[in-house]
N, C-alpha and C positions, 0 to 999 in steps of 0.2 A: 467609407469603409477602408480599412487598412489592407484588405485583401479582396480579390475577386473569386478566388478558389481556395480550398483547403489543401493541406499538404498530403492528404490521402485521396484526393478526388480525381486527379488527372490520369487519363488513359491514352492509348494509342489513337483513339478517335479525336483527341484534342490537339494533335500535331498541327503546328503552324499558328496556333492561337496565341495572342498576346495576353498574358495573365499576370496578376500580382499575388504573391504569396507572403505570408507573415508567420513567424514561428521562432523556435529556439534552435540554435546550432547544435546538432548532435555530434558531429565530428567534421574535421577538415582534412584534406589530403592534397599534397602538392606533388605534381608529376610533371617534371620538365617545365614547360611554359604554361601549364594548365593548373588550375586550382579547382578542387571539387569540394562542395559543402553539402552535407546531409542536413536538410532543414526539417524539423519535426514540429508537429502540433498534435492535438488530441486525436486527429483523424488518420495520421500516418506520417510517412517520410517521403520527401521528394529530393532528388539529387539536383543541386545547382551547379552550373558549369561556368567557369571564367577562363577566358583565353587571353594570354598576355599579348599575342600578336594583334588581337582586335582592340583591346583597351588595357594597356599596361597598368594604369593607375587603379582601375577597377579591380584587376587581378591582384595587385599589391594589397589593396584594402581587404580583399577576401582572405589573403594569406595571414592577415593579422587578426582575424576573427578568433575569439576564444570559445571554448565549450560553454553552452547555455547563454551566449549572447542572444538578445532578442533583435531580429532583423526583419526588414521588408525587402523583398526582391521582385523586380519586374523583368519579364523577359519573354522569350518565345519558346513554346513547347516543341521539342524535337524528339525523333525516335532515337533510342540509345543503340549504339553499335554493339556494346557488350551488355546484353540484357540481364537483369537480375530477377529471375522468376520466383524468388522467395518472398518478394513483397509485391503488393497490388500495383504500385506505381513503377515497377521495375522495367517497363518497356519504354519509358520516356525519361527525359531530363529537361531542365529549364536552362536555356542559354540566356544568362542574365545580362541585361543592358543597364539596369539601375539598381543600386544597393543603398539602403538606408539603415544605419544602426539605430534602432529604437531605444536600446538600453544595453550597456555593457554589463558583464557579469563577472563576479569573482569566481575563481576556480572552485567548483563544488567539492565538498568533503568526500564524496564517493562518486563513482561513475553512474550516470543515469542510463543504465542498460538493464535488460532483463536479468542477466547474470551479473549483479553488481558486486563490488568489492566492499560494500558497506555492511557492517554487522547490525544486529537488531537495534541496539541502543543508539547507534549513530543514525540509523535511518529514522528512528522514532523522534530523535532530536530535530532532524531536518525533514520532518514528514512532508512538508510542502514540496520538497524536492523528490522524495520517494514516490509521491503521487504522480509524478511525471512519467514514471516507468510504466511501460505497457502492461506488465503483469499485474500491477496494483490498480491502475486505472480501469482495466477490464473487469476487475472484481466489482468496482463501484458501478460500472455500466450494467453489469449483470444484476446488481442489487436494484438499480433503477428499474430495469425491465421487469423484475419480479414484483416490485410494488405496483407497477402499472397493471400487471396481469392479475394480481390479487384483487385490486379494486375492480377490475373488469368482471371477474368471476363473482365477487360478492354482490356487486350491483345487479348482475343477472339473476341472483337468487333472492332479490328483494331485501338485502341488508342495507342499512343506512349507517354511514360513518358519522360518529359523534365524538367530539373532543371532550375529554374530561380534565379536571384540574390537575396541575402539577404540585401545587401547594395544598397538602391535605393534612389530616391529623395522623399521629402515630398509632399504629395498632400492633398488638403482639402476635405471636404464633407464626413467625417467619424469620427471615434473616434480619440483621440489624438495619435500622432505618438510617438514612442520611437525614439530618435535621437542619432546619433553617431558622435562625432567630427572628423574632418579630419586633421591629423597633417600636411599632405603635402599641404593642402589647407586651411590655417589659416582663421578662422572666418566662415567656411562653414561646413555643416553637411550632413551626410547621414541620411536617415530614415530607420527603419526596416519595412518591408512590412506588412500592415494590411491584404493584400491578393495580389496575383499576377495578379490583375485585368487587368491592361493595358498591362502587359507583355504577358498574354495569348491571348489577342486580337491581339497583334503584331504577335504572332505565327500563328494566323489565316490568317493575311495578308501575312505571309511568306509561306502559302500554306500547313501547317502541317495537317490541316483538322480535326484531332481528337487528342486532347492533354489531358493528365491528369498528376497529380503530387500529391504525398502525401507530403505535404509541411507545414513547420512551419510558422505561422502568429503571428503578434504581435499587441496588442492594449492596449493603456494606458487608461483603463477605470475602473470604480468602479466594484468590483468583487461580484459574487454571486455563487450559487452552480454550475451553468453550465457555468461559465466563469473563465478563467485564463489569465494572461497577455500574455503568449505565449501558443498557442494551435495549433492543427494539423488539416488541412483540406484535404479532398479528392477533389482536385480542377480539374475541367473538362471544356472543351470547344469544340464545334463542329461547322463546317462550313456547309453552304447550308442546314440549318435546320429551321423549325418553332417550335413554342412552343410544339405542340403535339409530335414532334419527340424527343425533350429533355425529356418530361415527360415519354414517352414510354421507352426510353433507360434507364433512371435512376430508373424508377419503376422496370425495369428488374434487375438492380443491387441490389436493395433493396430486391426483392423476392429471388434472388440468395443468398444473405447474410443470410436471414431468414432460408433458406433451409440448407445451408452448415454449418452455425454456430449454429443455434438454433434447427434445425430439424423441422422447421415449414413450411408447404407447404401452400402458398397463391396462389390461382388460380384466384380469381375474381379481376377485376380492382380496383385500389384504388379509393375511393370516391373523388370527387372534389367539393369544396365549395367556393363560392366567398368571398372575403374579407368583403364585406358589410354584407353578411348573417352570417359570423363568428362573427362579432362584434355585430350584432343585436340579434342573438340567443344564443351566448355564452360569449359575452363581451371580446373576446380575438381573436387575429389573429393566435393563436396556440391552438385551442380547444381540450380538452381531450374527445374523443368520445367513450371511453370504457363504458360510461353510458350516458343516454339521459339527462333528467333534463333540457330541453331546456327552455329558457326565454319565458315568456308570458307577453306582454304589457297589462296593465290594466287601462290605462287612461280612455277609454270609459266606463269601468264598475265601477270604484271606485271614479272617480272625480264627484264633484257636489252634495255630500251628507252631507256636513257640517263638514267633517274632514279636517281641514285646512292643515295638513301635506301633504295630497294627493292633495287637491284642488289647492294648490299653487306651486306644484312641476312641473318641466319640464318633469319628467319621473317617471312613476310608473310601476314597473314590478316585477315579482316573478318567483319562481321555485316550482315544486311539487316533494317532496321527497316521493317516493312510500313506503308505509308500515311504515312510521316514525311517525304516529300520537300518538304513545305510548311515545314519548319524554316527559319527566317530565318538570315541570316548572323550575327546577334547570338547566336542560340541555338547555332549551330555553333561559334562562337568560345568560348562558355561550355563546350561539351563538350570542346573542345581544352584549355581551362584545367583542366577537371576531370581529364583523363587525365595532365596534366603536374604535378598536385599531387605533392609529395614522397612521400606515402604510396602513390602509384600509380607514378609515375616514368617515364611514357612521354615521349618527346622531342617528339611531335606526333601529329597525326591527319590523315588524308586522307579526304575525303568525295566521294560521287558521287550526284547526284540522277538518278533514272530518270524521264524524261518521255516524253510521247507522241512527240515529234519527235527523241528521242535521249537521250544521257547527258551531263550537265554535271558536270564534276569539277573539284576544286581543283588537279588536275595535268594539265589538258587538253593543255597544250603538249607533254607527253612521250608522249601516247598517241593513236592514231588511234581513230576511232569503231568500227572493226572490232575493235580490241583491247578497247575498253570494252564492246562488245556481247558479246564472249567472256566478260568478267568478269560481266556481267549474267546470262548463261546459267548460269555456275557457281553463282550464288546462286539461280537460279530467280526472279529479280526481275521485277516488273511496273511499269508506269507508276504513279507516286505513291510508290514505295519509295525509301528512303534507305540507301545503302551506306556504312558507316564502316570504315576500314582502319587498322590499326596494324602497325608493323614493329619489329624489334629484333635485337640481337646474341645474345640468349639466348632459346631457344625457350620454355622453361618460364616465364621471367619475362614474356615478351611475351604468352603465353596468359593469364597471371594478370591482366595489365593489360587485355586484351580482355574478360576475365570481368567486371572492375569496370565497364567501359563497357557491357557487355551488361545487367548488373543495373540500372545507372543508366537506360538506355533503357527497360527493362521498367517501372521506377518511373514515369518521365516519361510513358509511354504508357498508364499505368493497367492494366498486365498482371499486376501482383503483388497480386491481390485476396486479402485476408486471409480471406475466406470461401470460397475455393476451395482444395482440398487435392490435391496430387499427390505420391504416395508412391512410392518406389523403393528398391531394394537396389543398392548399389555393391559389386561383388564382384571377386575376383582382384586384390587389392592386391599390390604388391611385398612380399616378406617382409622385405627389408632396404633400408636407404638408406645411401648412402656419404657420409661427411663428409670433404671435402677438407682441412678445418682439422685434424682429428684423424687423418686417414689411416687410417680404420677404418670398419667397418660398424656401424650401430645397428639395433636392431629397430624396424620401422615401427610396430608395435603394442606388443608386449612379448615377452620371451624365451621365453614358453611357447606362442606361436602356432605351430601346425603348418604346415609347407609343404604345398603340394599334393602328394599321393602321387606323381603322375607327374613332379614336378619335383625330387624328393629327390636324384636322381643328379647334379643340377647344383650341389649344395652344395659339392662339391669342385672343380669346374672353373669354373663361372660363377655364383657365389652371387648376383650382382646381378640375374640373370634369373629367380630362383626366385619363384614366386607363393605368396602366403599363402592358407591356408584360412580367410580372414577376410572380414568383411562389415560394412557400415554400412547402417543405415536412414536415409534422407534424406526429409524432408517439407518442401516449399517452400523448398529451399535451406538447411535446417537439419539438421545431423546430430543425430538424436534418440536414436540408439543405435548400438552397435557391439559386435562380438564375434568369436569365432573358434573353430574346432576346436583343441583343445589337444594338445600333444605328451604322449603317455602312455607312450612308450617311453624307458627310462632312457638307452639308448645314443644315441638321436637327440637327447635333451635335452642330453647331455654334448657332443655335436658342435656343437649350437647355441651353447652357452656358449663353446666354444673359438673358434667363428667370430666371436663378439661380443667377443673379446679378454679373456675371463675366464680367469685362471689357475685351475688345479685347486683350489688352496687357497682362492682368492677365491670360486669357485662353491660350494665346500663351506661356507664361512663364511656366505655370503648365503642359500643355498638348500638346504643340506644336509638340513634337515628334510623338504623336499618330495621330494628325491631318495631319501632313506631310505624315505619312505612308498611311493614307486613300486616299491620292491623287494618289497613285500608284495601286489602285484597291483592295478595301477591300470586301471580300465576305460577304453575309448575314451570321451572326453567333450568337451563344448564348451558354450559359453554366449554370453550377450549381456548388456549393461548398457544400459538405457534411462535417459536423463536425465529424471527426473520434472519438474524445473523447466522444462526446455525444452518438454516436452509440454504442461504447463499454460499456458505463455506462448503457445504456438501456438494452443491452443484458445481462449484469452482474447483473442487478437489483439494481444498486447503486442510491443513492440520490444525489450524487455529482460526477463531473468528476474528482475530485482530486485523488480518489483512483484508477483510471486507468491510471494515469500519474506517471512515475517512480519518478521524483523529482519535485513535484508541489510547488507552492507558497501558502501562507496562504491568508486570506481574506484582509490583508493589502498589498498584493503584495510582501511580503517578503519571501525569502528562509531562514528559521531560521536555517537550517543545515549549509549552506554556509555563513550565515550572510550577505546576499545580498538583496538590494543594500547597499553599504558602501562607506565611504569617500575614496578618493584616495590621494596618496602622492602629496604634493605641487609641486614636481619636474615634475610629470606627467602633472599637470594642467599648469605649466609654459610652458612645451613643446608644449602643445595644444593651448597655449595662451588663456586660460580660467580663468576668475576670478569668484569665487563663492561668491555671496552676499546673505547671509541668514539674513532676518530682525530679530531684537531681539523680543523675546516673551514678549508681554505686560502683 
């Protein structure tokens, strides 16, 4: 072994021991005839001490060490005279008697510190250096601990972990697939799984009863903070269950993770809210309920008073920000500019300050104090509160704009505390969504989601009104998981395919293996998939899942460290019988 102890292990109880450490040079300091070196490994930092009066050549060698040199040091543990109580090893230091340079290092392109001077692109290019930083390494340690605890919980509930294939067939009704050419089958392609959906259903047909898998999934979709082209799911399925059984089981997993990972005890049941109410009151199917600021519709109060912006709108609604009446005109103008940004798209914003002596609004000339007091009553507002109102021609679009304003106000008022967690289930999703462009229905989740039993009769007459036996778990405005009870009846599944526009031949080609399996006795079953990356990022207080993935892609889907994706040799293309046709740039 190159070391007898790690750099985070030594304490005052180890004084006078002879030990050997190995690690990376964090920094060096020269003070008179003394040299000090902070030696770092995964476990911590230990200060090494070299004394010119004791060994001049050794001290000289220490002074020549550069950042990130890999060294081995043997010496005696001594108590520090100037203790550093900010680190676990701060009470001791190592008086070095032997020093071996195991590997010299070039000067890194950014400082390997928690507060680094490296930008995102630079850190991603040298990700192997970025991973040496405590803040990044601790995210991966947290991820490791979470996977251990997930497996422990699932095992205690009689789940069995089963691996499913990575090379599968392409199926519609989701994001774009990543495809893999088959050399042995020219002109044919595998797809990388967006999820093991049909495979875990087949495991239920096989009688496995309770399955889970911590599994890589792949989706070729535009990226954002909580998306990566390859991501990890905690994928689960159960037989002979109804919706409440699934929610109870995986609410239990969530509470177990909160307790074992964050030390947070949650005793009360998670709140449940219907999809319709989530959209009506928060403009989102993943509402952040760490704060209230619920939408209030104001059509009955503010229409018909001569203010054409409201009178001609399809929707008028607002939020009440408690205690924010002190916002200046400059701050209010900035909020107006915020909602008018192209990615939000509102035409403007109306505000009203609730004060002791009345209500002062940006549209005072159109409304009497009586009407404004009626508006105040609708919000339950009090003196000191600020009411913000949006309107628009499209109800859904305007609610989404109001959602963005609500979240922005929550952030500005400090209401989105990363150490506070509010969990809920969103239930009763629509089964289908209509595409005006394609003039057809699409599955809101996937084609195997079961309708609510009491709504099945509407599939023939009013399919848009059918609710899904589906559910999402939301924590702090982040969808951390979602699932459904599946269709297990062959006849109902065939009806679903027809409703989604699949010809019989197409359904057979895409899903014949599943339909054939159902003929041999499929149990009632359902499941859920948790996003492991999202859980870790929530528990770590991150704004992006990228920093809890060892080697992530950037927002263009590129791995700038590996320079992937990249062109491949013509010989490989020829072997695969693939011709690359890239249109010229105009």
